[in-house]
C-alpha positions, -999 to +999 in steps of 0.1 A: +000+000+000+029+024+008+045+022-026+011+028-043+007+060-022+042+071-031+034+067-068+002+087-064+020+115-046+047+116-073+020+119-100+003+147-081+036+166-080+043+163-117+046+194-138+023+199-168+052+190-191+061+159-172+024+148-173+022+155-210+053+133-216+039+104-195+033+075-218+048+093-248+065+061-260+035+039-253+002+057-259-016+075-286-050+092-281-079+088-305-105+116-305-137+120-326-135+153-346-155+171-372-134+189-398-151+209-426-184+192-417-169+157-421-166+133-392-133+116-385-109+104-358-077+123-349-047+105-335-026+125-311+007+118-293+008+119-255+020+155-257-011+165-278+007+167-312-017+156-339-003+126-358-031+117-382-067+121-392-086+090-403-121+083-414-133+059-387-124+047-352-115+011-361-090+023-387-076+048-362-072+021-335-056-004-360-032+023-372-021+031-336-016-006-329+004-011-361+029+014-346+032-006-314+013+020-294-017+015-272-048+035-283-067+055-257-101+069-265-106+106-256-141+120-253 
């Protein structure tokens, strides 16, 4: 229990930059977007940088996994 509390405290004390870089090598965020009236799914790096815009969620998730990243849905 003690080590879990220590991790939680370390996360609470992270700077915004450190938090943005958390998972940078492991995660990609997938978010539903509407661009020029057309629906799609944007893929973003952990720091918020847009990587790609794809036509549907399944293709976005498959693309992320092809690059050995774990997709995380953002609402």
